[in-house]
Each structure stands twice: as C-alpha cells, then as structure tokens.
N, C-alpha and C positions, 0 to 999 in steps of 0.2 A: 400297718403295724406300728405300734407305739415305740418310741425310742427306749433304750435300756433304762432301768431304774436309777442308774448312777448319774443321769443327766438332770440338771436342775431346770425346772420348767419356768420360763419367763412369762409366756402366755400360751394360747392354744396351739401355736405353731412354731415357737422359738424356744431353744434350749441352750444352756451353757454346760459344758463338761469341764471339770477341774481335775488337774493331776495328770502327769505324763502317762502313767500306766492305764488310767481310766480312758484317757483320750485314745490311746492306741487300741485298746479293746473295743471301745465304742465304734471307732471307725471300721475296724475289721468286721464287727457284727453287722454293720449296715451294708457292707459289700456282699454279705451272704445272701441278701434278698434282691440283689441286682438282677434285672431281667433283659435290658436292652443295651444301654451304653453309659459311658462316663465321659464327661468333658472336663478338662482341668487346665489351669494356667499357673505356671511356676516361674520364678526367677531362675537365673543360671545355676543356683545351688540345688534346685529341685531334683534334677536327675541324680546328682551325687547323693543326696539324702535318701532318695528312694532306693537306690542300688545298694547303699551301705546299711540301711536299716533292715535287718534280716526278716523280722515279722512282716513288714510292709512288702518286701520283695516277694516272699513266699505267697503272701495273700494275692499279689498281682498275678502271679503265675496261675493260681487257682482260678481267679476270675477269667483269665485268658482261656483256660480249659473249657469253660462254659460258653465260649464263643462271644463273650461280651466285647463290643467295640469300644475302643478308647481313643479319644482325640486329645492329644497332648501338645500344648503350646508352651514353648520355653525359649530362652535365649541360648542358642548353641554357640559355645566358644571353645577355644583350645583347652580351657581349664576343665570343661565337662565333656569334651568330645568323646573320649573312650566310654564313658558311662552312657551317653546317648546311643552310641553304636551298639553297646551291649543290650540295652533295652530293646532296640529295633530288631536285633538278631534273635532274642529269646522270647519276646512277646509277639505272637503272630498277628494278633488282632489290634495292634497298636499303629496309629497313624500320628506321626510327629511333624510339627512345623516350627520354623524359627522366626522370631521377631526380635530385632535389636532392643535391648533394654526392657524385655518383658518383665512385668511385675504382677502382683496379685495374690498368688498362692491360694487359690480356691479350687474347689471341685464341685461338680453337680452330677448327681446320680439319677438316671432315668428321667431327666428333665423335671424333677420334682423335689429333690433333696439337695440343700446347699450347705457346704462345709467351708468355714473360714476361721483362721488359717490353722493348719495343724503342723506346720514346720516353720522354724525360724532360721536365722542367719547361719548358725553353727550346724554343719552337716550331721545327720543321723541323730539329732536331738529334737524331741517334740517341743511344741510351743511351751512357753513358760506357764504351764499349769492351766491353759485355757483353750477351749475350742467352741466356736459358735456354730450351732446346727440350726437350720431353718427349713421349714416346709411351707412357709408363706408363699402363696402363688406369685404375688406381685414382686417379691424379692427375687425369687428364682428366675422369673421371666426377664427381669431387668438385667441380671447377670448373664443369662443365656444370650440376650441381645448384644451385650458388650462382647462376650466371647465370640459369637459368630462374626461380628464385624472385624475383630482382630484376626480371626482365623482366615477370613477371605483375603486379608492384606498380607498374611504371613507367607514365608518361603518354604516349600517342601524341604524336609530334613535332608534328603539325599543331595539336593543342590547345594545346601549350605555346607554339608560335610565335604563335598567335592571342592567347594570354594576354599575351605580351610586347608584341606590336604594338598590341593594342586595349585592353589593361588588363582583359581578361576572365579571371576565374579559373575554371579547369575544376572541375567537381564531383568531390569525392573523398569516400570513406568509408573511413577508415583506422583500423586497430587499433594501439593504442599499448601496448607491453608493458613498456618500461622506466619505472620510477617517476619518475626524474628528468625524463624526456621528458614524461611526463604532467603533472607539477607545472609545468614550465616552459611547456608549452602553455597550461595554465590561466591562468598569470600573464600570458602574452603576450596572450591573448584579453581578459582584464580591462583591460589597459593600452590595448588597441586600441578599446575600446568608446567610442562617441560618443553614441548615442541611448538604448540600453536594455540592461540586464542582468537576466536572469531566472535565479533560482537555486533549486533544490530540494535541501535537505540531508536525507539519509536519517535523521539522528539529531542530537540536540543535541550529542553528542560530536564529530560532524563539524564543526559550527560552532566548537566550542572548539579543534579542531585548526587550523582556518583562522585563528583569532585568534592562536594561538601561532606559526604559520609566517609570518604577515604577509599572508596572502591578503586578509583583511578590510580591512587598511590600504590595499592597492592598490585595492580596491573603493571604499572611502570617498574616496580620492584622486580616482578617476575621477568619482565622483558630484559632488564639489565643483568640480573643475577644468572639467568639460564639462557640468555639470548633467545628467549621465546619470541617467535614471530607473531606479531599482533596486527590484526586487520579490523578496522572499525568502520561501520557504515552509520552515518548520522545525518539528519537534515541540518545542513550548515547555516547558521545565522550569525549575525555580527556579535551577539553576546557570548558566543563560545569560541570565537576566533583565537583569542589569547590562549585558551586552554589547548586548542588544536595545535597551535604553533609550538607550545611548550612540549606537548607529547611527541610531536614529529621531530624534535631534536634528538630523540632516541632512535637510532638507526633501524631497529627492528620493528618500529611501529609505523603503520600506514593508515591513513584516514581518508575516506572518500565521502562525497556528498550523495545522499539518497534523495531522490526527488519526492515531492509531496504525494504524487500519484502512486509511488511505490511504498509509502509508509504503512506500517501496521500499528495496531494498538497493543503491541507486545514488545518487550525487550528480549532478545534471543542471545544466549551465551552458549558457545560450543568450545569445549576444551579438548585438545589433542585428538579431535575427531572421534572421541570415545564417550564423552558425556555432554548432555545438553540440559540447559535450564531455561525454560520459557516462562516469562513473568508477564501477567496481564496488567494493563494500565487501568487504574480505577479513577484517579483524579490527577491530571497533568498540571494543574494550577498550583498545587501545594509544593513547598520546598522540602518537606521531610519525606524520605524514601518510604518509610513504613506506612505513611498515610497515603502515598500515591499508588501503591501496588495492591493488586487483588490476589487471585489464586495464581499458583505456579505449577508447572509439571517438570519433574526431574526424571531423566532417563539415561541409562547406559545401554539400552537396546540398540543394537547395530542398525537395524532398518530405520528406527526412529531418528537416531542421531544423524545418519547419513542423509536422511530426507531434509533435515535442517541445513546440513552442509551444502546440499544441492541448491536449496533456496538462497543461501548466502552467496555461493559461487555465481549463481545467475545474476543476482542483484549487483554483485561486485563487478562482473563483466559488463553489465548494462551501464553502470556508472562510469566504468573505464572508457567504454565506447562513446558514451555521451560526452565525456570530457574531451576526447579526441575530436569528435564532430564539432563541438563548440569552438575548439581551437582552429580547426580548418574553416569553419563557417565564418569566424571572426576575421581570419586572414583573407578569405574570399571577399567578404563584404568590404574590408578595408581596401583591397585591390580595386574592386568595382567602384567604390567611392572615389578613389584617387583617379582612376581611369576616366570616370564620368566628368569629374571636374577638369581634368586635363583636356578632354574633348571640348568642353564648354568654352574654354578660353579662345581657341582659334575660330570657333563658329561665329562668334559675335563680329569680329572684323570682316569675315567673309560676307556676312549678310549686309553689314554696313557699307562695305566697298561696292557690293553689287548694286545697292540702291544709289550710291553716288554715281556709278558708271551710267546707270539708266538715265540720269538727269544731268550728266556732265556736258560740257561744250563739245568734247570729242564725239560723244554719242550724237549730239545734235548735228554736228558737221557731217558725220557719216550718214545721217538721215538725208542730208542734202545730196550726198554723193550716191545714194541708192543702196547703201550697205546696211541700213538700219534694221531691216527684217532679220538678216542673218545674225547680226551682233545681238539684237534683242533676244533672239532664241537662245543664243549661247549664255547670255547673262541670266535669262530666266531659268535655264538648266542649273546654273551655279546656285542661284537663290533657292530654287525648289529643293535641291539636294542638301543644301545647308540647313534649310528648315526641317527636312526629314531627320537629318543628323541631330539637330537641336531637340526635336521631339523625342528621338531615341534616347538621348542623354538624359532628358528630364524623366522619361519612363524608367530608366535604369536607376536613377536616384530615388524615385518613388518606390520602386520595388524594394530597394535596400532599406528605406525608411519603414515600409510596411512589415518586412520580415524582422527588422530590428526593433519593432514596436516604438519607433521614434517619430512616427507621422504626427506632426503638430497641426492642430485645427484652430483656426481663428474664427470662433463661432460668434454669430450675431443674428438678431431677428430680421427676417426679410420675407417678402411674399414670393413664394416659389413660382407661381404661375407667371409673374411678371418677368422673371429671369428666363423662363422657358420661352415666353413670347419673343424676347429679344434674340435668343439663340435661333429660333425658327426663322425670324426675319433675316438674320445674317446668312443662314444656310440657304434660304430661298434665293437670295441674291447670288450666292456662289454657284448654286446649281444652274440658275438661269444663265449666268455668264459662261458656264461650261457647255451650254447647248445640249444638256441631257434632258430626256423626257421624263422627269420625275417631279411630282408635286408633293409638297410638304404641308400638312395640316396640323392645327392645334385644336383639340376639343377639351373644354373644361367647363365647369359650372360657375355660376355667378358667386356662389359662396366662397370659392377659392380666391376671389379677388382681394379678400381681406384676411385670408388664413395664413398666419405666420408659421415659419419653421425656424428653429434655432440651429444654425449650421454654418459651416465655412462656405461662404458664397462662391468663392473661386473654385473650391474642390467640387462642389455640386455642378458648377458649369463644366468642369473637366469631365465629370461622369456623363453629363448630357451630350457633350461634344463627342466623346468616345463612342457612345451608343449610336448617335446620328451618323458619325463617320462609318461605323460598322454597317449600319443599315444602307447607306448610300453605296458603299463598296460592293454590296452583294445584290443590289437592285438595279437591273439594266434599265428598266422603265416601269412606271406605275406610281404608286402612292406610298408615302411614309406619313403615318399619323401618330401624333403624340397626344396621349390622353392623360388627364390629371383628375383625380377624384378623391374625396374623403371616404375612407372605408367605413364599414358598418359600426365599428366601435368608436368612431369619432376621435380617435387619438393618433391616426396615421394618415398621411397623404400618399397615395399610390400613383406612380407615374409609369406609363407604358409607352414604348417605342415600337410601333407595329409597321412592318414593311411587307411588300409583296414580292420579295426577292426569292433566292434559291432555297432559303430555309437553312436549318442547321444539319450538318452531316451527322447521321446516327452514330458514327464511330466516336465522335468527339463530344457528344452530349454529356456523358458522365464526368468529363474533365474540362468542361467548357470554361470554368472560371479559375482554372489553374494556369501556372506559368507556361509559356511557349506553346499554348494550344491555339492553332490558327487553321482557317479553312482555305487559305490562299498563300501564294508566295509573296504577297505584298506586305504582309504585316509580321510583327515580331511575336505576336501571341502574348503580349504583356498588357494590352489595353483592358480586357475584361478582368484580368487578375487585379489590376490597379483599381478598377471600378468597385470590385468586391471589397477590397481593403478599405477604400474611402467610405463606402456605405456602411460597412460593419463598424468602422470607427465612429460613426454617427448613431450607433445602436439601431441601424436599419437592416433591411433584408434586400437581396437582389436575386432574381431567378430568370429563367428563359424557357421557351417552348416553341415548337413548330406550330404554325397556325392550322396546319392540316389536321391536327389532333382535335381541334374544336373551332368550328366556323363562328364568325361573329359579324355583327352588323357593320362594323367599320371596314372589315376586309371580307367581303361576301364570298369571294371565290376560295377562301381557305388556304391560300398560298403564303409563302414567306414565313417570318418568325416574329415573335413578340418578346422583347426584353423588358422586364419590369423591376422597379425598386420602390421601396416604401420608406418614409422617414417620419419620425414623431412630430406632431404638431406642437408648437410652443404656445402655452397658455399664460396669460398675464397673472 
C-alpha cells in the first residue's frame, strides 16, 4: 500500500511528511494496516507524550484490540513512572523494557516500515513539522538490528518499576567495552563504598597505574571518611613498597602479597560485598590505565559477587598462612643455623684432642704397660662419634642452605671420571681395612677420560661419597659397581652406583629423596635429600630404582638397587 498523498516522495521508498496535523494523520493511517507487531524506542518523555496525546492514545488502544504485539523500549524514571504503569495496565499486548538513557524516538511497523521521529522534547507536541517515513529494506533492517540488541540488554519493566518503588536493585551482569566507562564505573564504586573494599591487582604495575590516575586517592579518601575496611592483594615488588607503606599508615587499609602462582590477568574490585567489577589486562607494560585494560564485567548479582568474594577470601587466607609459615620457617632455619654452628665449635677440639691422645707419650707409655688396646678403643669411640656429629652438623647446614636457596657452588671444569676413580680407591682401602667382603668396581669408557663437566668438585665428591656410603651400608657382601657413560644426546654424563644389597623398601620409594627418609636406624635420612639438592643446583637429575625391576649385565642376579645422576658436559 502506498503512503498517503500528503507525504512528499524523496525516492521510491523514502518520504517526508510536513506539518503536525498531517504527521499525526499519516501515522494513524499507517497503523490501520498493521498485521503483526510494532517495535519502538523512545526517550523517557515518550510514555508521557503517548499517554497525553489523545489521538495517539486512542489509536494505540485500537491497535491493541487487533492483538498486535508491541515491544516498547524506554528509560523508565520517577518522572514517567505513572505513565508507564498506565500503559502496561491498559494495553494488554504491550511488552515494555527499561534502558538507562534510552534515545532514538523511532518506530518500526511489521518489520518493514520505519518512522523517525514524530515526537520531540515537549510532551504531547508532534515534531516540528517533520516526519521521516522509510520502507527501504536496508534502513529498516539496520534499525531492527539496533533495536533487538538494545532489547536483549534491557531490563523488564516490572523489575525496574519494583526498583523505583521499593528501592530494590535488579540483578545485572553487564559487559563494559569502553575504557572510559570502565574507569568511571570503578571510581563510582570506590566512592560509593561504605563498609568494605576488596581489591586484587594482577601486577604491581596495575597498582602504579591506579596511583597515577588517582584511583588510590579515591580509595584512601573512602577509607578515611567512612572508616571503610580496605583489603588489597598485590604482587609486592620494590617499586611499590613506598606506596604500600603510605597506604598502610591508614588504619583501615591492609595489604598482602599475592604469589606469582596465584596471579590472574584481571583486576578484581568488590565493594560492600554487593558489587563487583572485573577488568581484563590487555597490556601491562604501558603506564596509562585506559591503554592497559581490555573488557570488563560489572555485576550486582549476589551469586556472582559472592563468588568473587570467595576467591578473594581464599587468596587472602593463603597469603596470611604463607606469611605465617615464612616467619616460622625463618625462625626455624635461624635456630638450626645457630645450633649447627654451636655444635661445630666443640667438635673440632674433640677430634683434635683425640688425635693428640693417640700419639701422646701417655698413650705410648700405656702401650708398654699393656693398657694400649683398651685406651685405643676408648679414643676410637670418641673420635668416631665426634666425626658422626661433625657429619650431622654439616648435613644440617647443607639442608638449611638448600631450603633457603643459598647453596653456593664453586664451579670449575674437571674430568669427572678421574674424581670417581680417586673416590673408588679411597673406599676400596676403607672396605679392605674393615674386613668386609665387598668389592668396588669402576666401569667407564675411554672417551670419558677427557670429558669435562662444569661443577663444584667438592660437592660432586660429596654426592658420590653419600651414594657409596649408602650402598656399603645396605650391602652385607657382594659388589658395588660405579658406571659412567655419556648419554645418547652427548650433552650429559650419567653416573650409576649399583649395589647387590637389600634394595629399596617399597614403602619409602615415593619419598626416597625427601628429608628424614631412611631405611635403617643408622642414618638421619638427610643424605639423599642433600644429594638431590646438589645435583639439581647443577641443572642435573638424580633418581633410583631396585635392580629386581630390570636385570643388567653388571648385576646379573638382579638384587640390590641402582642410584643414578646425570650432569651436563662442559664444552669449550
């Protein structure tokens, strides 16, 4: 159907209608041919104009009698509340939704006729002599697309009315895309806080940006003015220490360190446990807040907000517990360090005097009198236990260094197989003197005679000695074989200590290289833990297995255990 003759034709599908009376008549005439629905968007004055303009109101009631569906989007406020309620009560086929600051003043009939605009700012008065009417498909579809997107985001009218009448805020979960809107929302929430502010900064740079933009000033102002309790989680670095110290001068502000493993790529703000603002990080290297942030989500939905509260409380508690553990650990390490040093002091004179006694004139004289054997045994007992105490002291100090990450390595290039050979010769002599039926072998290839490693020679000797001591302790008789070989990738040397002893108890296999794990009453369970710390400090690996799991040519009967470690080869 063609538009009325009083419309001025601009092209085949666009018309202009001039004059208030003509505009009113034209619009009413087009409503008479409606078949399905009307969608329209008005500012907050729209409902007032419609209800007060008698011809339009009567026309809408007639349209409603035909069962035509109307989608009505507007800004529902206290100023137009009664008019909106009247429309909802009297027009049965009307669905109304609210959107803050709604603009547009357009209507679309049956998804094919577009009207813009036919009301102006003064209620009940038509547009100043002008109405645009369009049936162009592209224009209609574009405005339908805009309307449907706004409609999906809008709040049902009954919720908005309840909010205005009862002061109840409807629950929302809104995505914010514009950086200035995100920043302003954050500032608004900070200013509105009365009881509590919870903040998680994803990095120390995020805290610096808030300092620069004035966000921390607003936060401090709220804390002082309303005694708002403020808790902040942030990765603490030297560059923000001065800011933290300044903020903590305010009694109601607490700040805790969040570990890197707990960090997120988001800044989370929670106000009074009622509102949350979660801001994504886009670029943490820039100084400007608006350039650093991406999308954000704002919500006053109770389940959503309380979920973020739960996350914050968990991280806060973890940080609190970690801080307590660090204090206790530091005190424990300090005590162990002092105790170990205090033990070391009396050990040296005991060992020294034992040696003196063994070679003194008194001892020689007793030898003449036949008392030498008894006295020698007593002095040997003193010396042996002093050496054990000395070894324990050094082990305790090493454990403290490993746990405190203060184990210092004096690295130099040396041929590993030569060191192994020296240790094997020393232990062979000791075993022979002890009259034990144990044979120690070394098996290595000729290429290892010139293969250097870059390592702390004394520490590697300590590892080899610990592993050999361990093998001898649990081997009553048989063989202990040390093998050294270059692995297939030619960048590591692997050393194995293979014994024919009792093997590893299955119960302690999973915790073999942890502290205080031992298979006998003779040891402290620190040796393998120290070996692991030393090897890993050299960027190497250490492991163990029972030989029964895999027979080999060196140990044909498959008994005992194999302890292995690998170290990087040093290339010139």
